[in-house]
C-alpha positions as CSV (number, residue, x, y, z in Angstrom):
1,M,93.9,2.4,-46.4
2,T,93.9,-1.4,-46.8
3,L,93.2,-3.2,-43.5
4,P,94.0,-6.8,-42.7
5,T,91.2,-9.3,-43.5
6,P,90.2,-10.1,-39.9
7,V,90.1,-6.4,-39.0
8,N,87.7,-5.6,-41.9
9,R,85.6,-8.6,-40.7
10,Y,85.6,-7.1,-37.2
11,F,84.5,-3.6,-38.3
12,E,81.8,-5.1,-40.5
13,F,80.6,-7.1,-37.5
14,V,80.6,-4.4,-34.8
15,F,79.3,-1.6,-37.0
16,A,76.8,-3.7,-39.0
17,D,74.0,-1.2,-38.4
18,S,76.0,2.0,-38.4
19,E,78.9,3.9,-39.7
20,P,82.1,4.3,-37.6
21,A,82.1,7.7,-35.9
22,P,83.9,9.2,-32.9
23,M,82.1,8.1,-29.7
24,Q,82.6,7.6,-26.0
25,A,81.5,4.5,-24.1
26,K,80.2,4.5,-20.5
27,L,79.7,1.2,-18.8
28,N,78.8,-0.3,-15.5
29,Q,80.4,-3.6,-14.4
30,T,80.1,-6.2,-11.7
31,G,82.6,-9.0,-11.1
32,T,85.4,-10.4,-9.0
33,L,89.1,-9.8,-8.9
34,R,92.2,-10.9,-7.0
35,T,95.3,-9.1,-6.1
36,S,97.8,-11.5,-7.7
37,T,98.0,-14.7,-9.7
38,T,98.7,-16.6,-6.5
39,A,96.0,-15.1,-4.3
40,K,93.3,-17.6,-3.4
41,R,90.6,-15.1,-2.5
42,W,88.4,-13.5,-5.1
43,L,86.9,-10.1,-4.2
44,P,83.6,-8.8,-5.5
45,F,83.5,-5.4,-7.1
46,T,81.3,-2.9,-8.9
47,A,82.8,-0.4,-11.3
48,R,82.1,2.4,-13.7
49,Q,84.2,3.1,-16.8
50,L,84.6,5.8,-19.4
51,I,86.4,5.0,-22.7
52,T,87.0,7.6,-25.4
53,T,89.8,8.5,-27.8
54,R,93.2,7.9,-26.0
55,H,91.5,8.2,-22.6
56,F,89.9,5.9,-20.1
57,V,88.9,6.1,-16.5
58,W,87.9,3.0,-14.5
59,Q,86.7,3.4,-10.9
60,A,85.8,0.4,-8.8
61,S,84.4,-0.3,-5.3
62,V,86.0,-3.5,-4.0
63,L,84.5,-5.3,-1.0
64,M,87.4,-6.6,1.2
65,G,85.1,-8.2,3.8
66,L,83.6,-7.1,7.2
67,G,82.2,-4.0,5.6
68,V,85.6,-2.7,4.4
69,R,85.6,-1.2,0.9
70,L,88.5,0.0,-1.2
71,T,88.1,2.5,-4.1
72,V,90.4,1.6,-6.9
73,K,90.9,4.1,-9.8
74,D,92.9,3.5,-13.0
75,S,93.2,5.9,-15.9
76,Y,95.0,7.0,-19.0
77,H,94.8,10.7,-20.0
78,H,97.0,13.3,-21.6
79,E,99.7,10.6,-22.3
80,Q,99.8,9.6,-18.6
81,G,98.7,6.5,-16.8
82,S,97.7,6.7,-13.1
83,G,96.4,4.5,-10.4
84,S,95.2,4.9,-6.8
85,I,93.7,2.9,-4.0
86,K,91.7,4.6,-1.2
87,L,90.1,3.1,1.9
88,F,86.4,4.0,1.9
89,N,87.3,6.5,-0.9
90,V,88.9,8.8,1.7
91,V,92.2,7.5,3.1
92,S,94.9,7.1,0.4
93,L,96.7,3.8,0.6
94,A,98.6,3.9,-2.7
95,S,98.9,6.4,-5.6
96,Q,101.1,6.7,-8.7
97,V,101.0,9.0,-11.7
98,G,103.2,8.7,-14.8
99,G,106.4,6.9,-15.5
100,H,107.4,4.8,-18.5
101,E,106.1,1.5,-17.1
102,L,102.7,2.8,-15.9
103,N,102.1,4.9,-19.0
104,T,102.9,1.9,-21.3
105,A,100.8,-0.5,-19.3
106,A,97.8,1.9,-19.2
107,L,98.0,2.5,-23.0
108,Q,98.1,-1.3,-23.6
109,R,95.0,-1.6,-21.4
110,Y,93.2,1.2,-23.3
111,L,94.0,-0.5,-26.6
112,A,93.0,-4.0,-25.4
113,E,89.7,-2.8,-24.0
114,G,88.8,-1.3,-27.4
115,P,86.1,-3.9,-28.0
116,W,83.9,-2.0,-25.5
117,N,84.3,1.1,-27.7
118,P,85.1,-0.1,-31.2
119,W,85.7,3.5,-32.5
120,V,89.1,3.6,-30.6
121,L,90.4,0.7,-32.7
122,T,89.8,2.5,-36.1
123,P,92.7,4.0,-38.1
124,E,90.9,7.3,-37.7
125,A,91.5,7.0,-34.0
126,G,95.2,6.6,-34.7
127,V,95.5,2.8,-34.7
128,E,97.9,1.1,-37.1
129,W,97.0,-2.5,-38.1
130,S,99.5,-5.1,-39.2
131,P,98.4,-8.5,-40.6
132,I,99.3,-11.9,-39.2
133,D,96.8,-14.4,-40.7
134,D,93.0,-14.7,-41.2
135,D,92.3,-14.8,-37.5
136,H,95.0,-12.5,-36.0
137,A,96.3,-9.0,-36.4
138,V,98.4,-6.5,-34.4
139,A,97.1,-3.1,-33.4
140,T,99.7,-0.4,-32.6
141,L,99.0,3.0,-31.1
142,R,101.5,5.8,-30.5
143,D,100.6,8.6,-28.2
144,G,103.4,11.1,-27.6
145,A,106.3,9.3,-26.1
146,N,104.2,6.2,-25.4
147,A,103.6,3.2,-27.7
148,A,101.6,0.0,-27.3
149,S,100.9,-3.0,-29.5
150,I,98.3,-5.7,-28.9
151,T,97.7,-8.9,-30.9
152,F,94.0,-9.5,-31.4
153,T,92.3,-12.8,-32.1
154,F,89.1,-12.7,-34.3
155,A,86.3,-15.2,-34.5
156,A,84.8,-16.4,-37.8
157,N,82.0,-13.8,-37.5
158,G,84.5,-11.0,-36.9
159,A,84.2,-10.7,-33.1
160,I,87.4,-10.0,-31.1
161,T,87.8,-12.9,-28.7
162,K,91.3,-12.3,-27.3
163,A,93.8,-9.4,-26.8
164,F,97.3,-10.5,-26.0
165,T,100.8,-9.0,-25.5
166,E,104.0,-10.8,-24.8
167,G,105.0,-8.1,-22.3
168,R,102.9,-5.9,-20.1
169,Y,104.4,-4.3,-17.0
170,A,103.1,-5.9,-13.9
171,K,103.5,-4.2,-10.5
172,Q,105.6,-6.4,-8.2
173,G,106.7,-5.0,-4.9
174,K,108.2,-1.6,-5.5
175,G,109.0,-2.3,-9.1
176,Y,107.7,-3.7,-12.4
177,R,108.2,-6.9,-14.4
178,L,107.3,-7.6,-18.0
179,L,104.9,-10.6,-18.2
180,P,102.7,-12.1,-20.9
181,W,99.1,-10.7,-20.5
182,E,95.8,-11.5,-22.1
183,G,92.2,-10.3,-22.1
184,R,89.3,-12.5,-23.3
185,F,85.9,-11.3,-24.5
186,S,82.6,-13.1,-25.1
187,D,78.8,-12.7,-24.9
188,Y,78.5,-10.1,-27.7
189,R,75.3,-8.2,-27.7
190,T,73.9,-5.2,-29.6
191,E,73.9,-1.8,-27.8
192,G,72.3,0.8,-29.9
193,A,73.9,0.2,-33.3
194,V,77.2,-1.3,-32.0
195,H,78.0,-4.9,-31.1
196,V,80.1,-5.2,-28.0
197,P,81.1,-8.0,-25.6
198,F,79.3,-8.2,-22.2
199,F,81.8,-10.5,-20.5
200,G,85.5,-10.1,-20.1
201,E,88.4,-11.9,-18.3
202,V,91.9,-10.7,-17.8
203,G,95.0,-12.6,-16.6
204,W,98.8,-13.1,-16.7
205,Y,100.5,-16.1,-18.1
206,V,102.4,-18.1,-15.5
207,N,104.3,-21.2,-16.7
208,N,102.6,-20.9,-20.1
209,R,99.1,-21.0,-18.6
210,L,96.7,-18.1,-18.2
211,A,96.1,-17.2,-14.5
212,P,93.0,-15.0,-14.5
213,V,93.0,-12.0,-12.0
214,W,89.8,-10.2,-13.2
215,Q,86.4,-11.3,-14.4
216,G,83.7,-8.9,-15.2
217,Q,80.2,-8.6,-16.6
218,I,78.8,-5.5,-18.3
219,E,75.5,-4.6,-16.6
220,H,74.9,-1.5,-18.7
221,I,76.7,0.3,-21.5
222,T,76.0,3.3,-23.7
223,H,77.7,4.8,-26.7
224,T,77.4,8.6,-27.4
225,L,78.6,10.3,-30.5
226,L,81.1,13.1,-29.9
């Protein structure tokens, strides 16, 4: 299978010291987030995440202030997205499983966070790549009734620096709205035999400008062959 030029460059970069093989990534994060693009307050969090083929789980502890903590859990598994918020990891404040909008948004996130587990971006993991130019390519993944596409930007050395979609479902009130969404990656380091970014930032575009809502640093990451 012939891959677009920047995608070949990416795999040569991230797998420079190894051969691509099925693997899972486990990572610990610290950072800050805010609940919307207009919120002025940034909240500190710690999180653990698992990423493997067509499956991720992200669980965070978010400090709201005055000792109040929320447990936020997002996942994609068996073709379903899910999300929940609990007070002190006990009292349920919000929960949703499945539905076209959530399933699609979760699959888009899984694909966009592929740089933390490069295996999930390979054709062997089901991803179809389409060329744009020497620095951009589109990754598409179909999983049952769900489908997601992400446009990736690649640096000269092959590293993925951006993951973008013109439309990702954003939860607004009791419904969803499609908005442009982007993740940015930097601070690539070698973990084992794989090169992965240790810093990420995510946001929505408002009036053609990126409004970040999440910034995180990888404190520890491991990749285990399956």
